[in-house]
C-alpha positions in Angstrom: 111.6 121.9 127.3 113.8 120.4 124.7 117.2 122.0 124.0 117.8 120.4 120.6 116.7 122.5 117.6 114.8 119.6 115.9 113.0 118.7 119.1 111.9 122.3 119.6 110.5 122.3 116.1 108.6 119.0 116.8 107.0 120.6 119.9 105.8 123.4 117.7 104.4 121.1 115.1 102.8 118.8 117.7 101.0 121.8 119.3 99.8 123.0 115.9 98.5 119.6 115.1 96.8 119.2 118.5 94.9 122.5 117.9 93.8 121.4 114.5 92.7 118.0 115.7 90.7 119.6 118.6 88.9 121.8 116.2 88.0 118.9 113.9 86.9 116.7 116.7 84.7 119.5 118.1 83.0 119.9 114.8 82.4 116.2 114.6 80.8 116.2 118.1 78.7 119.2 117.1 77.4 117.4 113.9 76.6 114.3 116.0 74.7 116.4 118.5 72.7 118.1 115.7 71.7 114.7 114.4 70.6 113.6 117.9 68.5 116.8 118.3 66.9 116.3 114.9 66.0 112.7 115.8 64.7 113.7 119.2 62.6 116.6 118.0 60.9 114.5 115.2 60.4 117.8 113.4 64.0 118.6 112.5 65.5 117.9 109.2 67.2 114.7 110.0 68.4 114.1 106.4 70.3 117.4 106.3 71.8 116.8 109.7 73.0 113.3 108.8 74.5 114.5 105.5 76.4 117.2 107.4 77.6 114.7 110.0 78.7 112.2 107.3 80.5 115.0 105.4 82.3 116.2 108.5 83.4 112.6 109.4 84.5 111.8 105.9 86.6 115.0 105.7 88.2 114.2 109.1 89.1 110.7 107.9 90.6 112.0 104.7 92.8 114.5 106.6 94.0 111.8 109.0 92.2 113.2 112.1 90.2 109.9 112.5 91.1 106.4 111.4 88.8 105.1 108.6 87.3 102.4 110.8 86.5 104.9 113.5 84.8 107.1 110.9 82.8 104.1 109.7 81.8 103.1 113.2 80.6 106.6 114.0 78.5 106.8 110.9 77.1 103.4 111.5 76.0 104.4 115.0 74.3 107.5 113.7 72.4 105.5 111.2 71.5 102.9 113.8 70.2 105.7 116.1 68.0 107.1 113.3 66.6 103.7 112.4 65.8 102.9 116.0 63.9 106.2 116.5 62.0 105.6 113.2 61.0 102.1 114.3 59.4 103.3 117.5 
C-alpha cells in the first residue's frame, strides 16, 4: 500500500473507475448476448436488441470506457452476424 497521500487517493480513484468500467463492460456483454439470442431464435425482436446494443456501446464510448474504434468494431461485428443469419 502506498504511504504518500496523493498515491493513496489515486488507489481509491482507480478502484472506483475499475468498478464503473466493470459495470459498463458487463452491460455491453449482456446487450451483445441479447442480440445473439434474438438472431438465434428467429422470433425475437432483433431490431430492438440491436438498437439497445448500439446505444449501450455508444454511451460507453462517450464515457471513455471503450475506444471509439473498439466500439465501431463491436457494432460492425453485430451487424455482420445479423446479416449472415438473414442470408442463410
